[in-house]
KETI-992208 format. One record per residue (C-alpha): residue number from 0; x negated, y negated, z negated; chain. Coordinates in steps of 0.25 Angstrom, whole numbers. Layout:
site k = NUM, east = X, north = Y, up = Z, c = A
...
END
This chain:
site k = 0, east = -425, north = -425, up = -511, c = A
site k = 1, east = -424, north = -436, up = -521, c = A
site k = 2, east = -422, north = -451, up = -517, c = A
site k = 3, east = -431, north = -461, up = -524, c = A
site k = 4, east = -432, north = -476, up = -521, c = A
site k = 5, east = -447, north = -476, up = -517, c = A
site k = 6, east = -459, north = -468, up = -513, c = A
site k = 7, east = -473, north = -473, up = -512, c = A
site k = 8, east = -484, north = -466, up = -504, c = A
site k = 9, east = -497, north = -473, up = -507, c = A
site k = 10, east = -511, north = -469, up = -501, c = A
site k = 11, east = -516, north = -466, up = -516, c = A
site k = 12, east = -508, north = -465, up = -529, c = A
site k = 13, east = -515, north = -469, up = -542, c = A
site k = 14, east = -505, north = -464, up = -553, c = A
site k = 15, east = -515, north = -468, up = -564, c = A
site k = 16, east = -517, north = -456, up = -572, c = A
site k = 17, east = -528, north = -449, up = -581, c = A
site k = 18, east = -534, north = -442, up = -568, c = A
site k = 19, east = -536, north = -455, up = -561, c = A
site k = 20, east = -528, north = -449, up = -549, c = A
site k = 21, east = -527, north = -455, up = -536, c = A
site k = 22, east = -516, north = -447, up = -528, c = A
site k = 23, east = -515, north = -447, up = -512, c = A
site k = 24, east = -503, north = -443, up = -504, c = A
site k = 25, east = -494, north = -446, up = -516, c = A
site k = 26, east = -481, north = -454, up = -517, c = A
site k = 27, east = -473, north = -460, up = -528, c = A
site k = 28, east = -458, north = -459, up = -528, c = A
site k = 29, east = -450, north = -470, up = -536, c = A
site k = 30, east = -435, north = -470, up = -540, c = A
site k = 31, east = -430, north = -483, up = -546, c = A
site k = 32, east = -441, north = -488, up = -555, c = A
site k = 33, east = -448, north = -475, up = -558, c = A
site k = 34, east = -458, north = -466, up = -551, c = A
site k = 35, east = -451, north = -453, up = -549, c = A
site k = 36, east = -463, north = -445, up = -543, c = A
site k = 37, east = -477, north = -446, up = -539, c = A
site k = 38, east = -482, north = -434, up = -530, c = A
site k = 39, east = -488, north = -431, up = -517, c = A
site k = 40, east = -481, north = -438, up = -505, c = A
site k = 41, east = -476, north = -424, up = -500, c = A
site k = 42, east = -469, north = -421, up = -513, c = A
site k = 43, east = -463, north = -435, up = -514, c = A
site k = 44, east = -458, north = -434, up = -500, c = A
site k = 45, east = -452, north = -421, up = -502, c = A
site k = 46, east = -445, north = -425, up = -515, c = A
site k = 47, east = -441, north = -439, up = -513, c = A
site k = 48, east = -436, north = -449, up = -503, c = A
site k = 49, east = -435, north = -464, up = -504, c = A
site k = 50, east = -430, north = -476, up = -496, c = A
site k = 51, east = -443, north = -483, up = -498, c = A
site k = 52, east = -457, north = -477, up = -496, c = A
site k = 53, east = -470, north = -485, up = -497, c = A
site k = 54, east = -481, north = -479, up = -490, c = A
site k = 55, east = -494, north = -486, up = -495, c = A
site k = 56, east = -505, north = -481, up = -486, c = A
site k = 57, east = -519, north = -486, up = -492, c = A
site k = 58, east = -513, north = -490, up = -505, c = A
site k = 59, east = -514, north = -485, up = -520, c = A
site k = 60, east = -501, north = -483, up = -527, c = A
site k = 61, east = -504, north = -485, up = -542, c = A
site k = 62, east = -497, north = -490, up = -555, c = A
site k = 63, east = -494, north = -505, up = -556, c = A
site k = 64, east = -505, north = -513, up = -564, c = A
site k = 65, east = -501, north = -517, up = -578, c = A
site k = 66, east = -506, north = -530, up = -582, c = A
site k = 67, east = -507, north = -528, up = -597, c = A
site k = 68, east = -510, north = -543, up = -601, c = A
site k = 69, east = -504, north = -555, up = -594, c = A
site k = 70, east = -500, north = -569, up = -597, c = A
site k = 71, east = -492, north = -570, up = -584, c = A
site k = 72, east = -487, north = -584, up = -584, c = A
site k = 73, east = -502, north = -589, up = -586, c = A
site k = 74, east = -503, north = -588, up = -571, c = A
site k = 75, east = -500, north = -602, up = -571, c = A
site k = 76, east = -513, north = -605, up = -579, c = A
site k = 77, east = -521, north = -598, up = -569, c = A
site k = 78, east = -534, north = -606, up = -568, c = A
site k = 79, east = -530, north = -616, up = -578, c = A
site k = 80, east = -542, north = -615, up = -587, c = A
site k = 81, east = -553, north = -606, up = -582, c = A
site k = 82, east = -567, north = -603, up = -587, c = A
site k = 83, east = -564, north = -605, up = -602, c = A
site k = 84, east = -566, north = -596, up = -614, c = A
site k = 85, east = -552, north = -590, up = -620, c = A
site k = 86, east = -549, north = -600, up = -631, c = A
site k = 87, east = -553, north = -612, up = -624, c = A
site k = 88, east = -545, north = -608, up = -612, c = A
site k = 89, east = -533, north = -605, up = -621, c = A
site k = 90, east = -533, north = -616, up = -631, c = A
site k = 91, east = -539, north = -627, up = -622, c = A
site k = 92, east = -531, north = -624, up = -609, c = A
site k = 93, east = -521, north = -612, up = -608, c = A
site k = 94, east = -513, north = -615, up = -621, c = A
site k = 95, east = -512, north = -630, up = -619, c = A
site k = 96, east = -507, north = -627, up = -604, c = A
site k = 97, east = -497, north = -617, up = -609, c = A
site k = 98, east = -492, north = -626, up = -620, c = A
site k = 99, east = -489, north = -637, up = -609, c = A
site k = 100, east = -484, north = -628, up = -598, c = A
site k = 101, east = -478, north = -615, up = -602, c = A
site k = 102, east = -463, north = -614, up = -601, c = A
site k = 103, east = -453, north = -604, up = -595, c = A
site k = 104, east = -455, north = -609, up = -581, c = A
site k = 105, east = -470, north = -608, up = -583, c = A
site k = 106, east = -469, north = -593, up = -587, c = A
site k = 107, east = -459, north = -590, up = -576, c = A
site k = 108, east = -468, north = -595, up = -565, c = A
site k = 109, east = -481, north = -590, up = -571, c = A
site k = 110, east = -476, north = -576, up = -573, c = A
site k = 111, east = -470, north = -576, up = -559, c = A
site k = 112, east = -484, north = -580, up = -554, c = A
site k = 113, east = -490, north = -569, up = -562, c = A
site k = 114, east = -480, north = -558, up = -557, c = A
site k = 115, east = -484, north = -561, up = -543, c = A
site k = 116, east = -498, north = -560, up = -545, c = A
site k = 117, east = -497, north = -547, up = -554, c = A
site k = 118, east = -487, north = -540, up = -544, c = A
site k = 119, east = -496, north = -543, up = -532, c = A
site k = 120, east = -508, north = -538, up = -540, c = A
site k = 121, east = -501, north = -524, up = -544, c = A
site k = 122, east = -497, north = -527, up = -558, c = A
site k = 123, east = -483, north = -521, up = -561, c = A
site k = 124, east = -483, north = -524, up = -576, c = A
site k = 125, east = -489, north = -535, up = -585, c = A
site k = 126, east = -490, north = -537, up = -600, c = A
site k = 127, east = -487, north = -552, up = -602, c = A
site k = 128, east = -490, north = -562, up = -614, c = A
site k = 129, east = -484, north = -576, up = -612, c = A
site k = 130, east = -474, north = -586, up = -616, c = A
site k = 131, east = -460, north = -585, up = -612, c = A
site k = 132, east = -461, north = -570, up = -610, c = A
site k = 133, east = -446, north = -568, up = -606, c = A
site k = 134, east = -449, north = -576, up = -594, c = A
site k = 135, east = -461, north = -567, up = -590, c = A
site k = 136, east = -452, north = -555, up = -593, c = A
site k = 137, east = -441, north = -560, up = -584, c = A
site k = 138, east = -450, north = -564, up = -572, c = A
site k = 139, east = -457, north = -550, up = -573, c = A
site k = 140, east = -444, north = -543, up = -573, c = A
site k = 141, east = -438, north = -551, up = -561, c = A
site k = 142, east = -451, north = -548, up = -553, c = A
site k = 143, east = -450, north = -533, up = -556, c = A
site k = 144, east = -463, north = -533, up = -564, c = A
site k = 145, east = -465, north = -525, up = -577, c = A
site k = 146, east = -470, north = -533, up = -589, c = A
site k = 147, east = -472, north = -532, up = -604, c = A
site k = 148, east = -469, north = -546, up = -609, c = A
site k = 149, east = -476, north = -551, up = -621, c = A
site k = 150, east = -468, north = -556, up = -633, c = A
site k = 151, east = -479, north = -567, up = -636, c = A
site k = 152, east = -482, north = -571, up = -650, c = A
site k = 153, east = -491, north = -583, up = -655, c = A
site k = 154, east = -492, north = -590, up = -668, c = A
site k = 155, east = -492, north = -604, up = -661, c = A
site k = 156, east = -480, north = -611, up = -654, c = A
site k = 157, east = -478, north = -611, up = -639, c = A
site k = 158, east = -467, north = -614, up = -629, c = A
site k = 159, east = -462, north = -600, up = -631, c = A
site k = 160, east = -461, north = -599, up = -646, c = A
site k = 161, east = -465, north = -607, up = -659, c = A
site k = 162, east = -470, north = -596, up = -668, c = A
site k = 163, east = -473, north = -582, up = -669, c = A
site k = 164, east = -459, north = -578, up = -674, c = A
site k = 165, east = -453, north = -585, up = -662, c = A
site k = 166, east = -462, north = -578, up = -652, c = A
site k = 167, east = -459, north = -565, up = -658, c = A
site k = 168, east = -444, north = -568, up = -658, c = A
site k = 169, east = -444, north = -572, up = -643, c = A
site k = 170, east = -452, north = -560, up = -640, c = A
site k = 171, east = -442, north = -551, up = -646, c = A
site k = 172, east = -431, north = -558, up = -639, c = A
site k = 173, east = -439, north = -555, up = -626, c = A
site k = 174, east = -440, north = -540, up = -629, c = A
site k = 175, east = -425, north = -539, up = -631, c = A
site k = 176, east = -422, north = -546, up = -618, c = A
site k = 177, east = -431, north = -537, up = -610, c = A
site k = 178, east = -429, north = -524, up = -617, c = A
site k = 179, east = -420, north = -518, up = -606, c = A
site k = 180, east = -430, north = -522, up = -595, c = A
site k = 181, east = -436, north = -511, up = -586, c = A
site k = 182, east = -448, north = -520, up = -583, c = A
site k = 183, east = -451, north = -529, up = -596, c = A
site k = 184, east = -456, north = -524, up = -609, c = A
site k = 185, east = -462, north = -533, up = -620, c = A
site k = 186, east = -473, north = -533, up = -630, c = A
site k = 187, east = -477, north = -542, up = -642, c = A
site k = 188, east = -488, north = -552, up = -637, c = A
site k = 189, east = -494, north = -559, up = -649, c = A
site k = 190, east = -505, north = -567, up = -642, c = A
site k = 191, east = -517, north = -564, up = -649, c = A
site k = 192, east = -522, north = -562, up = -664, c = A
site k = 193, east = -527, north = -577, up = -664, c = A
site k = 194, east = -513, north = -582, up = -660, c = A
site k = 195, east = -504, north = -573, up = -668, c = A
site k = 196, east = -505, north = -572, up = -684, c = A
site k = 197, east = -503, north = -560, up = -693, c = A
site k = 198, east = -488, north = -562, up = -696, c = A
site k = 199, east = -483, north = -562, up = -682, c = A
site k = 200, east = -492, north = -551, up = -678, c = A
site k = 201, east = -487, north = -542, up = -689, c = A
site k = 202, east = -473, north = -545, up = -685, c = A
site k = 203, east = -476, north = -541, up = -671, c = A
site k = 204, east = -483, north = -528, up = -675, c = A
site k = 205, east = -470, north = -524, up = -683, c = A
site k = 206, east = -461, north = -528, up = -671, c = A
site k = 207, east = -470, north = -521, up = -661, c = A
site k = 208, east = -469, north = -508, up = -669, c = A
site k = 209, east = -454, north = -510, up = -671, c = A
site k = 210, east = -451, north = -513, up = -656, c = A
site k = 211, east = -462, north = -503, up = -651, c = A
site k = 212, east = -468, north = -515, up = -643, c = A
site k = 213, east = -482, north = -519, up = -638, c = A
site k = 214, east = -491, north = -530, up = -644, c = A
site k = 215, east = -498, north = -537, up = -633, c = A
site k = 216, east = -510, north = -546, up = -638, c = A
site k = 217, east = -523, north = -553, up = -635, c = A
site k = 218, east = -533, north = -546, up = -644, c = A
site k = 219, east = -548, north = -548, up = -646, c = A
site k = 220, east = -549, north = -557, up = -634, c = A
site k = 221, east = -561, north = -565, up = -637, c = A
site k = 222, east = -572, north = -566, up = -647, c = A
site k = 223, east = -566, north = -579, up = -652, c = A
site k = 224, east = -553, north = -572, up = -656, c = A
site k = 225, east = -561, north = -562, up = -664, c = A
site k = 226, east = -569, north = -573, up = -672, c = A
site k = 227, east = -556, north = -581, up = -674, c = A
site k = 228, east = -549, north = -568, up = -680, c = A
site k = 229, east = -561, north = -565, up = -689, c = A
site k = 230, east = -561, north = -579, up = -694, c = A
site k = 231, east = -546, north = -580, up = -697, c = A
site k = 232, east = -543, north = -566, up = -701, c = A
site k = 233, east = -557, north = -560, up = -705, c = A
site k = 234, east = -555, north = -549, up = -695, c = A
site k = 235, east = -555, north = -546, up = -680, c = A
site k = 236, east = -541, north = -547, up = -672, c = A
site k = 237, east = -540, north = -532, up = -669, c = A
site k = 238, east = -542, north = -529, up = -684, c = A
site k = 239, east = -531, north = -540, up = -688, c = A
site k = 240, east = -521, north = -534, up = -678, c = A
site k = 241, east = -524, north = -520, up = -684, c = A
site k = 242, east = -521, north = -526, up = -698, c = A
site k = 243, east = -508, north = -531, up = -693, c = A
site k = 244, east = -504, north = -518, up = -687, c = A
site k = 245, east = -505, north = -522, up = -672, c = A
site k = 246, east = -516, north = -512, up = -668, c = A
site k = 247, east = -508, north = -501, up = -661, c = A
site k = 248, east = -503, north = -495, up = -648, c = A
site k = 249, east = -494, north = -507, up = -647, c = A
site k = 250, east = -505, north = -517, up = -646, c = A
site k = 251, east = -509, north = -522, up = -632, c = A
site k = 252, east = -522, north = -529, up = -635, c = A
site k = 253, east = -527, north = -538, up = -624, c = A
site k = 254, east = -541, north = -542, up = -621, c = A
site k = 255, east = -549, north = -535, up = -632, c = A
site k = 256, east = -562, north = -540, up = -628, c = A
site k = 257, east = -568, north = -541, up = -642, c = A
site k = 258, east = -568, north = -526, up = -647, c = A
site k = 259, east = -577, north = -520, up = -657, c = A
site k = 260, east = -579, north = -504, up = -656, c = A
site k = 261, east = -571, north = -502, up = -668, c = A
site k = 262, east = -560, north = -510, up = -662, c = A
site k = 263, east = -560, north = -502, up = -650, c = A
site k = 264, east = -558, north = -490, up = -659, c = A
site k = 265, east = -547, north = -497, up = -666, c = A
site k = 266, east = -539, north = -500, up = -654, c = A
site k = 267, east = -540, north = -486, up = -649, c = A
site k = 268, east = -536, north = -480, up = -662, c = A
site k = 269, east = -524, north = -489, up = -663, c = A
site k = 270, east = -520, north = -487, up = -648, c = A
site k = 271, east = -521, north = -502, up = -645, c = A
site k = 272, east = -519, north = -505, up = -630, c = A
site k = 273, east = -529, north = -515, up = -624, c = A
site k = 274, east = -528, north = -524, up = -612, c = A
site k = 275, east = -540, north = -528, up = -605, c = A
site k = 276, east = -540, north = -541, up = -597, c = A
site k = 277, east = -554, north = -541, up = -591, c = A
site k = 278, east = -554, north = -553, up = -582, c = A
site k = 279, east = -547, north = -563, up = -592, c = A
site k = 280, east = -557, north = -559, up = -603, c = A
site k = 281, east = -569, north = -561, up = -593, c = A
site k = 282, east = -564, north = -574, up = -588, c = A
site k = 283, east = -562, north = -579, up = -602, c = A
site k = 284, east = -575, north = -573, up = -607, c = A
site k = 285, east = -567, north = -566, up = -618, c = A
site k = 286, east = -575, north = -553, up = -618, c = A
site k = 287, east = -572, north = -539, up = -612, c = A
site k = 288, east = -563, north = -529, up = -617, c = A
site k = 289, east = -570, north = -515, up = -618, c = A
site k = 290, east = -560, north = -508, up = -610, c = A
site k = 291, east = -568, north = -496, up = -606, c = A
site k = 292, east = -572, north = -494, up = -621, c = A
site k = 293, east = -557, north = -495, up = -625, c = A
site k = 294, east = -553, north = -485, up = -615, c = A
site k = 295, east = -564, north = -475, up = -619, c = A
site k = 296, east = -558, north = -477, up = -633, c = A
site k = 297, east = -544, north = -473, up = -629, c = A
site k = 298, east = -538, north = -487, up = -629, c = A
site k = 299, east = -527, north = -490, up = -618, c = A
site k = 300, east = -532, north = -502, up = -610, c = A
site k = 301, east = -524, north = -510, up = -600, c = A
site k = 302, east = -528, north = -522, up = -591, c = A
site k = 303, east = -522, north = -536, up = -591, c = A
site k = 304, east = -526, north = -548, up = -583, c = A
site k = 305, east = -522, north = -558, up = -594, c = A
site k = 306, east = -516, north = -571, up = -589, c = A
site k = 307, east = -520, north = -577, up = -576, c = A
site k = 308, east = -525, north = -590, up = -583, c = A
site k = 309, east = -537, north = -582, up = -588, c = A
site k = 310, east = -539, north = -571, up = -578, c = A
site k = 311, east = -535, north = -578, up = -568, c = A
site k = 312, east = -526, north = -568, up = -561, c = A
site k = 313, east = -517, north = -556, up = -564, c = A
site k = 314, east = -525, north = -546, up = -555, c = A
site k = 315, east = -525, north = -533, up = -562, c = A
site k = 316, east = -533, north = -526, up = -551, c = A
site k = 317, east = -544, north = -537, up = -553, c = A
site k = 318, east = -543, north = -534, up = -568, c = A
site k = 319, east = -545, north = -519, up = -566, c = A
site k = 320, east = -558, north = -521, up = -558, c = A
site k = 321, east = -563, north = -531, up = -569, c = A
site k = 322, east = -559, north = -522, up = -580, c = A
site k = 323, east = -567, north = -510, up = -574, c = A
site k = 324, east = -579, north = -518, up = -570, c = A
site k = 325, east = -580, north = -525, up = -583, c = A
site k = 326, east = -579, north = -511, up = -590, c = A
site k = 327, east = -591, north = -506, up = -582, c = A
site k = 328, east = -599, north = -518, up = -583, c = A
site k = 329, east = -597, north = -520, up = -598, c = A
site k = 330, east = -600, north = -505, up = -601, c = A
site k = 331, east = -611, north = -504, up = -590, c = A
site k = 332, east = -604, north = -491, up = -586, c = A
site k = 333, east = -598, north = -490, up = -572, c = A
site k = 334, east = -589, north = -479, up = -576, c = A
site k = 335, east = -582, north = -488, up = -586, c = A
site k = 336, east = -567, north = -491, up = -583, c = A
site k = 337, east = -566, north = -484, up = -570, c = A
site k = 338, east = -555, north = -488, up = -560, c = A
site k = 339, east = -545, north = -478, up = -564, c = A
site k = 340, east = -546, north = -482, up = -579, c = A
site k = 341, east = -545, north = -497, up = -575, c = A
site k = 342, east = -532, north = -494, up = -567, c = A
site k = 343, east = -527, north = -486, up = -578, c = A
site k = 344, east = -529, north = -498, up = -588, c = A
site k = 345, east = -521, north = -507, up = -578, c = A
site k = 346, east = -509, north = -497, up = -576, c = A
site k = 347, east = -507, north = -486, up = -587, c = A
site k = 348, east = -515, north = -494, up = -597, c = A
site k = 349, east = -507, north = -506, up = -595, c = A
site k = 350, east = -494, north = -498, up = -597, c = A
site k = 351, east = -499, north = -491, up = -609, c = A
site k = 352, east = -502, north = -505, up = -615, c = A
site k = 353, east = -488, north = -510, up = -613, c = A
site k = 354, east = -481, north = -497, up = -617, c = A
site k = 355, east = -477, north = -494, up = -603, c = A
site k = 356, east = -485, north = -482, up = -600, c = A
site k = 357, east = -473, north = -473, up = -598, c = A
site k = 358, east = -467, north = -481, up = -587, c = A
site k = 359, east = -479, north = -487, up = -579, c = A
site k = 360, east = -494, north = -487, up = -578, c = A
site k = 361, east = -495, north = -475, up = -569, c = A
site k = 362, east = -488, north = -468, up = -558, c = A
site k = 363, east = -480, north = -457, up = -564, c = A
site k = 364, east = -466, north = -451, up = -562, c = A
site k = 365, east = -457, north = -458, up = -571, c = A
site k = 366, east = -464, north = -471, up = -573, c = A
site k = 367, east = -460, north = -484, up = -567, c = A
site k = 368, east = -464, north = -486, up = -553, c = A
site k = 369, east = -474, north = -497, up = -556, c = A
site k = 370, east = -483, north = -496, up = -544, c = A
site k = 371, east = -493, north = -503, up = -535, c = A
site k = 372, east = -499, north = -501, up = -522, c = A
site k = 373, east = -513, north = -506, up = -519, c = A
site k = 374, east = -518, north = -506, up = -504, c = A
site k = 375, east = -532, north = -501, up = -503, c = A
site k = 376, east = -532, north = -501, up = -488, c = A
site k = 377, east = -539, north = -515, up = -488, c = A
site k = 378, east = -554, north = -516, up = -484, c = A
site k = 379, east = -558, north = -520, up = -499, c = A
site k = 380, east = -553, north = -506, up = -504, c = A
site k = 381, east = -558, north = -498, up = -492, c = A
site k = 382, east = -562, north = -487, up = -492, c = A
site k = 383, east = -554, north = -480, up = -503, c = A
site k = 384, east = -562, north = -469, up = -510, c = A
site k = 385, east = -556, north = -471, up = -524, c = A
site k = 386, east = -543, north = -479, up = -524, c = A
site k = 387, east = -543, north = -482, up = -539, c = A
site k = 388, east = -557, north = -488, up = -538, c = A
site k = 389, east = -552, north = -496, up = -526, c = A
site k = 390, east = -541, north = -502, up = -534, c = A
site k = 391, east = -550, north = -506, up = -546, c = A
site k = 392, east = -563, north = -510, up = -539, c = A
site k = 393, east = -558, north = -515, up = -525, c = A
site k = 394, east = -544, north = -518, up = -524, c = A
site k = 395, east = -538, north = -532, up = -525, c = A
site k = 396, east = -524, north = -535, up = -530, c = A
site k = 397, east = -520, north = -540, up = -516, c = A
site k = 398, east = -520, north = -525, up = -512, c = A
site k = 399, east = -508, north = -522, up = -521, c = A
site k = 400, east = -497, north = -520, up = -510, c = A
site k = 401, east = -485, north = -515, up = -518, c = A
site k = 402, east = -480, north = -515, up = -532, c = A
site k = 403, east = -469, north = -508, up = -538, c = A
site k = 404, east = -463, north = -510, up = -552, c = A
site k = 405, east = -452, north = -500, up = -557, c = A
site k = 406, east = -451, north = -496, up = -542, c = A
site k = 407, east = -448, north = -510, up = -538, c = A
site k = 408, east = -458, north = -516, up = -527, c = A
site k = 409, east = -463, north = -529, up = -532, c = A
site k = 410, east = -474, north = -530, up = -521, c = A
site k = 411, east = -471, north = -524, up = -507, c = A
site k = 412, east = -483, north = -524, up = -497, c = A
site k = 413, east = -489, north = -536, up = -505, c = A
site k = 414, east = -475, north = -544, up = -505, c = A
site k = 415, east = -469, north = -547, up = -518, c = A
site k = 416, east = -454, north = -543, up = -519, c = A
site k = 417, east = -449, north = -549, up = -532, c = A
site k = 418, east = -456, north = -562, up = -533, c = A
site k = 419, east = -456, north = -575, up = -525, c = A
site k = 420, east = -471, north = -577, up = -524, c = A
site k = 421, east = -470, north = -590, up = -516, c = A
site k = 422, east = -461, north = -597, up = -526, c = A
site k = 423, east = -468, north = -592, up = -538, c = A
site k = 424, east = -481, north = -597, up = -533, c = A
site k = 425, east = -475, north = -611, up = -529, c = A
site k = 426, east = -470, north = -612, up = -543, c = A
site k = 427, east = -483, north = -608, up = -550, c = A
site k = 428, east = -491, north = -618, up = -542, c = A
site k = 429, east = -481, north = -629, up = -545, c = A
site k = 430, east = -482, north = -626, up = -560, c = A
site k = 431, east = -497, north = -625, up = -559, c = A
site k = 432, east = -498, north = -639, up = -553, c = A
site k = 433, east = -491, north = -644, up = -565, c = A
site k = 434, east = -500, north = -637, up = -574, c = A
site k = 435, east = -512, north = -641, up = -567, c = A
site k = 436, east = -508, north = -656, up = -567, c = A
site k = 437, east = -507, north = -656, up = -582, c = A
site k = 438, east = -520, north = -648, up = -584, c = A
site k = 439, east = -530, north = -656, up = -593, c = A
END
């Protein structure tokens, strides 16, 4: 009999596979940071023994959720400027506040606050884009969270860098510093077509190919972005990115609310990954990503929350429900984006977007043990006819009871194990009072 570190025995196990399987009387054996076996409880018990066994009656065990687009430290601007269109929200409120307040301390506190919210909500990996990315990487690693940290690039100066060349140089230094981490990866993160000019985008394209690195970017977010691109370059942003060589499997295109049928075909042809952020897009009235049509065309689609300043939370379960309902309403087809497809977008789809599909996103022997348990025994999710439907259409994030990343338990029976929640919330509240006192 082989000794492993942990055995988990849930009521239901949702591995996230093409068959939309939901397994009963199954268990997962974990050694170190990896899953070593997924099998019937009888088989696992006969083959393995462990000093730690978790019996999760009434729970679904599934892969951890992957938040494929965040600005983690922007938790500190949650509710700062609501009910405004995107460009007015950005240029009139968010960018001035960031110019005044963002520094290393701000990013540390804001990221810690985001980590609490994400872990409690069942997120085990996030794809971030913000200033001081090295601090976000360090905070995530210390908390035991998996993250893809963006090497942000802009044309305009900020507290982080003065020009595109400095942004890129600092990003490459971050990539070197994190290259041996088991939890942190990096991707180039040019902010958007309207904030990054051709020369740095061409350089990013070359570097991404050389380093085999992703490119995380807001694309086709609003009608205004399209109009601005046509006025400045004579073509739509997606076509411009194609001419610069950026359309390809490395591109993680976020939002994509303004897509023509031919552009969907081009995205599918080039293998572009798309990140759908339904709640942020709805709140800013930016438009709706045609997620169901993209999936039908063979595009890999992930789900992100965007930042808490425009969402206003980092609740991936809420995002799942919105994505599915929005697809049904927009298409007038109740079969559009069913529960399993939505869950796949939030797990394996996110892993594919980040180039992590070989290590996370599904419960398979050999992958990292990035897992979450959702308690369906509460009244709001009873009775249980279809566990996956209950997760997408009924469950709330407070029902996430346990979270493992690389086999390490970050949430145990709803108790955080790696973060001092009281201290972090106290720091965030104090900084929030300072920001609020200076609000115009």
